[in-house]
C-alpha positions as CSV (number, residue, x, y, z in Angstrom):
1,F,23.5,177.4,77.2
2,V,23.7,174.0,79.0
3,V,24.8,175.7,82.2
4,A,22.0,178.3,82.0
5,L,19.5,175.6,81.4
6,K,20.6,173.6,84.4
7,N,20.5,176.7,86.6
8,Y,17.0,177.4,85.5
9,E,16.0,173.8,86.2
10,K,17.3,174.1,89.7
11,E,15.5,177.3,90.3
12,L,12.2,175.8,89.1
13,N,12.7,172.7,91.3
14,I,13.2,174.9,94.4
15,I,10.1,177.0,93.6
16,T,7.8,174.1,92.9
17,S,9.0,172.2,96.0
18,K,8.0,175.2,98.2
19,N,4.6,175.7,96.6
20,D,1.6,175.0,98.8
21,L,-0.4,172.5,96.7
22,F,-3.3,172.7,99.1
23,N,-3.8,176.4,98.6
24,T,-6.9,176.8,96.4
25,N,-6.1,180.3,95.3
26,A,-6.7,180.3,91.5
27,K,-3.7,182.6,90.7
28,L,-1.3,180.4,92.7
29,Q,-2.6,177.2,91.2
30,K,-2.2,178.7,87.7
31,E,1.4,179.8,88.5
32,H,2.3,176.3,89.8
33,L,0.9,174.7,86.6
34,I,3.0,176.9,84.4
35,Q,6.1,176.1,86.5
36,V,5.4,172.4,86.2
37,Q,5.0,172.7,82.4
38,N,8.3,174.6,82.2
39,Q,10.0,171.8,84.1
40,A,8.8,169.3,81.5
41,L,9.9,171.7,78.7
42,V,13.4,172.1,80.2
43,K,13.8,168.3,80.5
44,K,12.8,167.9,76.8
45,I,15.2,170.5,75.6
46,Q,18.0,169.0,77.7
47,E,17.4,165.5,76.2
48,E,17.2,166.8,72.6
49,Y,20.3,168.9,72.9
50,K,22.3,166.2,74.5
51,K,21.4,163.8,71.7
52,D,21.6,166.0,68.6
53,K,23.0,169.4,69.7
54,F,19.6,170.7,68.5
55,T,16.2,171.3,69.9
56,T,12.8,171.9,68.3
57,E,11.7,174.2,71.1
58,L,14.3,177.0,70.8
59,F,16.1,178.7,67.9
60,L,19.6,179.0,69.3
61,Y,20.9,181.1,66.5
62,K,24.0,182.3,68.4
63,I,25.1,178.7,68.8
64,Y,23.9,177.4,65.4
65,F,25.6,180.3,63.5
66,T,28.8,180.7,65.6
67,E,31.0,180.9,62.5
68,V,28.7,183.7,61.1
69,F,29.2,185.8,64.1
70,E,32.9,185.1,64.3
71,N,33.1,186.6,60.8
72,G,31.1,189.8,61.7
73,G,27.5,188.8,61.1
74,F,25.0,187.8,58.4
75,D,25.3,189.0,54.8
76,V,21.5,189.3,54.5
77,V,18.6,189.5,56.9
78,I,15.1,189.1,55.5
79,G,11.9,189.1,57.5
80,N,8.3,189.9,58.1
81,P,8.3,191.0,61.8
82,P,5.1,190.5,63.8
83,Y,2.7,193.5,63.8
84,V,1.8,193.8,67.5
85,R,0.4,197.1,68.7
86,Q,2.2,198.9,71.6
87,E,-0.7,198.4,73.9
88,K,-0.1,194.7,73.9
89,I,3.6,194.8,74.7
90,K,3.4,196.8,78.0
91,E,5.3,194.1,79.8
92,L,8.3,194.6,77.5
93,K,8.5,198.4,77.9
94,S,9.9,198.2,81.4
95,K,12.8,195.9,80.4
96,K,16.2,197.6,80.0
97,E,16.9,195.5,77.0
98,I,14.2,197.1,74.9
99,Q,14.8,200.6,76.3
100,N,18.4,200.3,75.1
101,F,17.3,200.3,71.5
102,Q,18.2,203.6,69.8
103,S,14.8,203.6,68.2
104,Y,13.0,203.0,71.5
105,C,9.7,204.9,72.0
106,G,7.1,204.1,74.7
107,T,4.3,204.1,72.1
108,A,6.2,202.2,69.3
109,D,4.7,199.0,67.9
110,L,6.8,195.8,68.3
111,Y,8.0,195.6,64.7
112,I,10.1,198.7,65.1
113,Y,12.6,196.9,67.3
114,F,13.1,194.1,64.8
115,F,14.7,196.6,62.3
116,E,17.4,197.5,64.8
117,K,17.8,193.9,66.0
118,G,18.3,192.8,62.4
119,Y,20.8,195.6,61.8
120,K,22.9,194.3,64.7
121,L,22.9,190.8,63.2
122,L,24.4,192.2,59.9
123,K,28.1,192.4,59.1
124,V,29.3,195.7,57.7
125,D,27.8,196.3,54.3
126,G,25.2,193.5,54.9
127,I,21.7,194.0,53.6
128,L,18.4,193.9,55.6
129,S,15.0,193.7,53.9
130,Y,11.7,193.7,55.9
131,I,8.0,193.9,54.9
132,T,6.1,195.7,57.7
133,S,3.5,198.3,58.4
134,N,4.5,201.6,56.8
135,K,3.3,203.7,59.8
136,Y,6.9,204.3,61.0
137,T,7.4,206.7,58.0
138,R,5.2,209.4,59.5
139,A,4.1,208.3,63.0
140,K,5.4,210.2,66.0
141,Y,6.7,207.0,67.6
142,G,8.9,206.4,64.5
143,K,11.0,209.6,64.9
144,D,13.9,207.9,66.7
145,F,13.8,205.0,64.3
146,R,13.9,207.3,61.3
147,K,16.9,209.0,62.9
148,F,18.5,205.6,63.4
149,V,18.0,204.7,59.7
150,L,19.3,208.0,58.4
151,E,22.4,208.0,60.6
152,N,23.4,204.4,60.4
153,T,22.2,202.9,57.1
154,A,22.2,203.4,53.3
155,I,18.7,202.8,52.0
156,K,18.7,200.6,49.0
157,E,15.0,200.4,48.2
158,Y,11.6,201.5,49.5
159,V,8.5,199.8,48.1
160,D,5.3,201.3,49.3
161,F,2.1,199.2,49.0
162,N,-0.1,202.1,50.2
163,G,-3.6,201.1,49.4
164,V,-2.7,197.6,48.0
165,K,-3.7,194.8,50.3
166,V,-0.7,192.5,50.6
167,F,-1.9,190.3,53.5
168,E,-5.6,189.3,53.7
169,S,-5.6,189.4,57.5
170,A,-3.7,192.7,57.8
171,T,-5.6,196.0,58.2
172,V,-2.6,198.3,57.9
173,D,-0.8,199.5,54.8
174,T,2.5,197.8,54.2
175,S,5.9,198.5,52.7
176,I,9.3,196.9,52.1
177,L,12.3,198.7,53.4
178,T,15.7,197.5,52.3
179,Y,18.9,199.0,53.8
180,Q,22.6,198.4,54.0
181,R,24.7,198.5,57.1
182,A,26.8,201.3,55.7
183,K,27.1,205.0,55.5
184,I,27.2,206.3,51.9
185,K,27.5,210.1,51.2
186,D,24.8,211.4,48.8
187,N,23.1,208.0,48.8
188,N,20.3,207.3,46.3
189,F,17.9,204.4,46.5
190,T,15.0,203.0,44.4
191,Y,11.5,204.2,45.4
192,C,8.4,202.6,44.0
193,D,4.7,203.3,44.8
194,V,2.9,200.1,44.1
195,D,-0.6,201.3,43.3
196,E,-3.8,199.7,42.0
197,K,-2.2,199.1,38.6
198,Y,-0.2,196.3,40.2
199,K,-2.1,193.0,40.0
200,K,-1.2,190.0,42.2
201,G,0.7,187.4,40.1
202,I,2.8,190.0,38.3
203,E,6.4,189.7,39.2
204,L,7.1,192.6,41.6
205,N,10.6,193.1,40.4
206,K,9.4,193.8,36.8
207,F,6.8,196.3,38.2
208,I,9.5,198.1,40.2
209,D,11.9,198.2,37.3
210,K,9.2,199.8,35.2
211,K,7.7,202.3,37.7
212,G,10.4,202.8,40.3
213,F,12.8,205.8,40.2
214,D,15.9,207.1,42.0
215,Y,15.4,209.0,45.2
216,S,17.9,210.8,47.3
217,Q,18.2,209.8,51.0
218,S,18.9,213.4,51.8
219,Y,15.3,214.2,50.9
220,L,14.1,212.3,54.0
221,S,14.1,213.8,57.4
222,V,13.6,212.6,61.0
223,D,10.2,214.4,61.0
224,S,8.8,212.1,58.3
225,F,9.8,209.9,55.4
226,S,7.6,211.4,52.7
227,F,8.0,210.1,49.1
228,S,7.0,211.9,46.0
229,N,7.8,211.9,42.3
230,Q,10.4,214.3,41.0
231,Q,7.9,217.0,39.9
232,V,6.1,216.9,43.2
233,L,9.4,216.9,45.0
234,R,10.5,220.1,43.2
235,I,7.2,221.8,44.3
236,K,7.7,220.6,47.9
237,K,11.4,221.8,48.0
238,R,10.4,225.2,46.5
239,M,7.8,225.8,49.2
240,E,10.3,224.8,51.9
241,K,12.9,227.2,50.4
242,V,10.5,230.1,50.4
243,G,8.8,229.7,53.8
244,I,9.7,229.1,57.5
245,I,7.9,226.2,59.1
246,I,5.1,227.0,61.6
247,K,7.1,225.2,64.4
248,N,9.9,227.8,64.0
249,L,7.7,230.9,64.0
250,N,8.3,232.7,67.3
251,Y,5.1,234.7,67.2
252,I,2.6,231.9,67.3
253,N,1.7,228.9,69.6
254,T,-0.1,225.7,68.8
255,Y,-2.1,223.5,71.2
256,R,-4.2,220.4,71.3
257,G,-7.8,220.8,72.4
258,I,-9.0,220.1,75.9
259,Q,-9.7,216.5,76.9
260,S,-12.7,216.2,79.2
261,G,-12.3,212.5,80.1
262,N,-16.1,212.1,79.8
263,N,-18.0,214.2,77.2
264,D,-21.3,212.7,78.3
265,V,-20.9,214.5,81.6
266,F,-18.8,217.6,80.9
267,V,-20.3,218.6,77.5
268,I,-23.8,219.9,78.0
269,D,-26.6,221.3,75.7
270,E,-28.4,224.6,75.7
271,Q,-31.2,223.4,77.9
272,L,-29.0,222.1,80.7
273,K,-26.8,225.2,80.4
274,N,-29.9,227.4,81.0
275,E,-31.0,225.3,83.9
276,L,-27.7,225.5,85.7
277,I,-27.5,229.3,85.3
278,N,-31.1,229.7,86.4
279,K,-30.3,227.8,89.6
280,D,-27.1,229.7,90.2
281,L,-25.8,232.7,88.2
282,K,-22.2,231.8,89.1
283,S,-22.5,228.7,86.9
284,E,-22.0,230.9,83.9
285,E,-18.3,231.4,84.9
286,L,-17.7,227.7,84.3
287,I,-19.7,227.2,81.1
288,K,-17.8,227.7,77.8
289,P,-19.1,227.4,74.3
290,I,-17.2,224.7,72.4
291,V,-16.5,223.7,68.8
292,Q,-15.4,220.2,67.8
293,G,-13.1,219.5,64.9
294,K,-15.8,217.9,62.8
295,H,-17.7,221.2,62.9
296,T,-14.8,223.3,61.5
297,D,-14.8,224.4,57.9
298,R,-12.8,226.5,55.5
299,Y,-12.7,229.9,57.4
300,D,-15.9,229.4,59.4
301,F,-17.5,226.9,61.7
302,T,-20.9,225.5,62.8
303,F,-21.8,226.1,66.4
304,K,-24.0,223.2,67.6
305,K,-24.9,225.0,70.9
306,K,-22.8,222.7,73.0
307,Y,-20.9,223.9,76.1
308,L,-18.1,222.6,78.3
309,L,-18.1,222.7,82.0
310,Y,-14.5,224.0,82.4
311,I,-13.3,222.7,85.8
312,N,-9.7,222.0,86.8
313,D,-8.1,221.0,90.1
314,E,-7.9,224.6,91.2
315,T,-11.7,225.2,90.8
316,E,-13.4,225.7,94.1
317,I,-16.3,223.6,93.0
318,E,-18.4,224.0,96.1
319,Q,-18.8,227.7,95.3
320,Y,-20.8,226.7,92.2
321,Q,-23.7,224.8,93.9
322,A,-25.7,224.0,90.8
323,V,-22.8,222.6,88.8
324,Y,-21.5,220.8,91.9
325,D,-24.9,219.1,92.4
326,Y,-25.0,218.1,88.8
327,L,-21.5,216.6,88.9
328,L,-22.4,214.8,92.2
329,S,-25.1,212.9,90.3
330,H,-22.4,211.5,88.1
331,K,-19.7,211.0,90.8
332,N,-19.7,207.2,90.5
333,I,-18.9,207.3,86.8
334,L,-16.3,210.1,87.2
335,S,-14.6,208.3,90.1
336,E,-13.9,205.3,87.9
337,K,-11.0,206.9,86.2
338,I,-7.7,205.3,87.1
339,E,-6.1,208.7,87.8
340,V,-8.8,209.4,90.4
341,K,-8.3,206.0,92.1
342,Q,-4.6,206.7,92.2
343,N,-5.2,210.2,93.7
344,K,-3.6,211.9,90.7
345,M,-6.7,214.0,89.9
346,L,-9.9,215.2,91.5
347,W,-13.0,213.3,90.6
348,Y,-14.8,216.4,89.3
349,S,-11.9,217.8,87.2
350,L,-11.5,217.6,83.5
351,Y,-9.0,214.9,82.4
352,R,-6.6,217.3,80.6
353,P,-7.9,220.9,81.1
354,A,-4.9,222.6,79.4
355,K,-4.6,224.6,82.6
356,R,-1.1,226.1,81.8
357,H,-2.3,227.7,78.6
358,I,-6.0,228.1,79.1
359,S,-5.6,231.8,78.5
360,E,-4.8,231.0,74.8
361,F,-8.4,229.5,74.4
362,N,-9.7,232.9,75.4
363,K,-8.1,234.6,72.4
364,E,-9.0,234.8,68.8
365,K,-7.6,231.6,67.2
366,I,-7.4,229.3,64.3
367,S,-8.8,225.9,64.8
368,W,-9.0,222.6,62.8
369,G,-10.0,219.0,63.2
370,D,-7.5,216.1,63.1
371,N,-8.8,214.3,60.0
372,P,-9.8,216.9,57.3
373,Q,-10.5,216.0,53.7
374,Y,-9.7,219.5,52.5
375,A,-8.3,222.7,54.0
376,S,-10.8,223.5,56.8
377,F,-9.1,226.0,59.2
378,C,-11.6,228.3,60.8
379,L,-11.3,231.5,62.8
380,L,-12.8,231.1,66.3
381,P,-13.7,234.2,68.4
382,N,-12.5,234.8,71.9
383,D,-13.8,232.5,74.6
384,Y,-14.8,229.6,72.3
385,Y,-13.1,226.5,73.6
386,V,-12.0,223.5,71.5
387,L,-12.1,219.8,72.4
388,A,-9.5,217.3,71.4
389,P,-8.8,215.9,68.9
390,A,-9.1,219.4,67.4
391,Y,-6.3,221.9,67.8
392,I,-5.8,225.7,68.0
393,L,-3.2,228.2,66.8
394,T,-2.8,231.6,68.5
395,G,-0.5,234.6,68.3
396,E,0.1,237.3,65.7
397,K,-0.7,237.6,62.0
398,I,-3.6,235.2,62.5
399,K,-5.6,236.2,59.4
400,Y,-2.6,236.1,57.2
401,L,-1.8,232.7,58.5
402,L,-5.4,231.6,58.0
403,A,-5.3,232.6,54.4
404,I,-2.1,230.7,53.7
405,M,-3.2,227.6,55.6
406,N,-6.6,227.5,53.8
407,S,-5.0,227.7,50.4
408,K,-5.1,224.7,48.1
409,I,-1.3,224.5,47.7
410,S,-0.9,224.4,51.5
411,F,-3.2,221.5,51.9
412,Y,-1.5,219.8,49.0
413,Y,1.8,220.2,50.8
414,L,0.3,218.8,54.0
415,S,-1.1,215.8,52.2
416,L,2.5,215.0,51.1
417,I,3.8,214.8,54.7
418,A,0.8,213.7,56.8
419,P,-0.6,210.1,56.8
420,S,-3.4,209.6,54.4
421,L,-6.7,208.2,55.6
422,Q,-9.9,206.9,53.9
423,G,-11.9,209.3,51.8
424,H,-8.9,211.5,50.8
425,A,-8.6,212.7,54.4
426,I,-5.3,213.2,56.1
427,S,-4.2,212.9,59.8
428,L,-3.4,216.5,60.6
429,K,-1.9,216.2,64.0
430,L,0.2,219.1,65.3
431,Q,3.5,217.4,64.4
432,F,2.5,217.6,60.7
433,L,0.7,221.0,60.6
434,E,3.8,222.5,62.3
435,Q,5.9,221.5,59.2
436,L,4.0,223.7,56.8
437,P,6.3,226.4,55.5
438,I,4.9,230.0,55.7
439,P,6.2,232.7,53.4
440,Q,7.6,235.6,55.5
441,I,6.5,239.0,53.9
442,P,6.4,242.5,55.3
443,K,3.3,243.5,57.2
444,E,2.1,245.8,54.5
445,Q,2.1,243.0,52.0
446,Q,0.0,240.8,54.4
447,K,-2.8,243.4,54.4
448,P,-4.5,242.2,51.1
449,F,-4.7,238.7,52.5
450,E,-6.2,240.0,55.8
451,I,-8.8,242.1,53.9
452,L,-9.8,239.1,51.7
453,V,-10.2,237.0,54.8
454,D,-12.6,239.7,56.2
455,Y,-14.5,239.6,52.9
456,I,-14.8,235.8,53.1
457,L,-16.0,235.8,56.7
458,F,-18.6,238.5,55.9
459,A,-19.8,236.6,52.8
460,K,-20.2,233.3,54.6
461,E,-22.0,235.1,57.4
462,Q,-24.5,236.4,54.8
463,D,-24.8,233.0,53.1
464,M,-23.1,234.4,50.0
465,S,-21.2,231.2,49.4
466,H,-20.5,232.0,45.7
467,V,-18.9,235.3,46.7
468,A,-16.8,233.6,49.4
469,S,-15.7,231.0,46.9
470,L,-14.5,233.7,44.5
471,F,-12.4,235.4,47.2
472,E,-11.0,232.0,48.3
473,S,-9.9,231.4,44.7
474,I,-8.2,234.8,44.6
475,I,-6.3,233.9,47.8
476,D,-5.3,230.6,46.2
477,G,-3.7,232.5,43.3
478,M,-2.0,235.0,45.6
479,V,-0.5,232.1,47.7
480,Y,0.8,230.6,44.5
481,D,2.4,233.9,43.8
482,L,4.2,233.8,47.1
483,Y,5.7,230.4,46.6
484,F,6.3,230.4,42.9
485,E,6.6,234.1,42.0
486,E,9.0,233.7,39.1
487,D,7.0,230.9,37.5
488,M,3.7,232.8,37.9
489,K,5.1,235.9,36.3
490,K,6.7,233.9,33.5
491,A,3.3,232.3,32.8
492,N,1.6,235.7,33.0
493,C,-0.5,234.5,36.0
494,F,0.8,236.8,38.7
495,I,-2.2,238.5,40.3
496,T,-1.1,239.9,43.6
497,S,-0.1,243.4,42.3
498,R,-3.6,243.9,40.8
499,V,-5.4,242.6,43.9
500,E,-3.4,245.0,46.1
501,E,-4.8,247.9,44.0
502,I,-8.4,246.8,44.2
503,V,-9.2,245.5,47.7
504,K,-10.0,248.0,50.4
505,P,-10.3,247.4,54.1
506,W,-13.4,247.8,56.2
507,S,-13.8,251.1,58.0
508,K,-15.4,251.1,61.5
509,Y,-18.1,253.3,60.0
510,D,-19.0,251.0,57.2
511,N,-22.6,249.6,57.5
512,Y,-24.0,246.3,56.4
513,E,-25.3,247.6,53.0
514,F,-22.0,249.2,52.1
515,K,-20.1,245.9,53.0
516,K,-22.5,243.8,51.0
517,E,-22.2,246.1,48.0
518,L,-18.4,246.1,48.3
519,V,-18.0,242.3,48.2
520,S,-20.7,241.7,45.6
């Protein structure tokens, strides 16, 4: 340490002696000032350490706790790591030291690395306990950290303060994770959800002793750490046993919506659409009707007469004179994007146009927004495009999947694994939707679901909301039958067989009046 300090002092002396003090450049002046301040700091540390083997400026834990490390590390590490968002630690991300963490992720917040650093300070069987944001339990950036915890530690306790404000200045939900540097087969730990019943001033240990319960570490996965009581857990496990998760279905695809980079320019209204087409009929080739996530609902959607100018880097924009002239009037704004300045994209192109899979947007598809308060998956016709942060699902068995996804039990499952938001909403990004288990049944057995979806779509189209709600409830019951067949039959609530006898598909010859009478 003393040698390193002396070398740094020499380095600073050389740098400051070469500085041009007459240069008025503000940046150089600022750098010189910092270097001079560092020189004074080094001198202070040297004097303190020479006198007391101690300095108030640095915490030299490897020196102060030499005996601890000689014996394998600390017995206990306790902390409250700083909550610093990933955008503010960009200068750290390029350093090899932080990239060597097993839990490293380019979008991870700073506190994540404190967990692994603390683990390295522990002796074998030592205990770590941190209070932090609980975002790592479900966030995508926490996947490698979750893997690290599951593979290297035995969790002792998880206390979730979801919804209870622990720190006045903190805007994130917090939790306490306690783990042991050990690998224990079939490890159980204490889980406690600290809800609004907990009042500050009450001893937390007493509250945990009363409300906490044993939880198996095997119930956690790298995809998410979702915690439930035993009854809820049984429901969740049953659904997972019956179905195959969407991510593993080889007959469907999921995609994020298109990112325009500037909705004010690329998203146009009906009037401007008509003006562009009137000036040049070819404009119609680039104009696509769009639906945003906030306008999707259960089975249907609201079209707000908004359109996207779909332009990628292969579009020969000069061939569409009216659109080109319109974009030219906004060139200054569009050219401000960093990617344009770095020659990574053309100024008139959409930011992320989904070029590789744009053909999927031209198919019939399921779409949903990213923060729904209830199951609100809609069926979008061909050629309707979707803007991020909404998503689409395409492929086979679309109407059967739509019925399952819109059921109450499916949304209940998703609410267990996806981050909760204000107003009973959940963050339904692809990584969570793709974990929904879908029962796999023969094509013939899927038909009643598809027929009921047709009934619902027709009823909603005719403003027969009460009829649509009835059919939605029937689908809810049939989905319960799929996941919990034995329980539903035992309770004499199994309805699928009867529904299969009653519902009849549309015929291409059926007219409006016949359909209305059939669903009424």
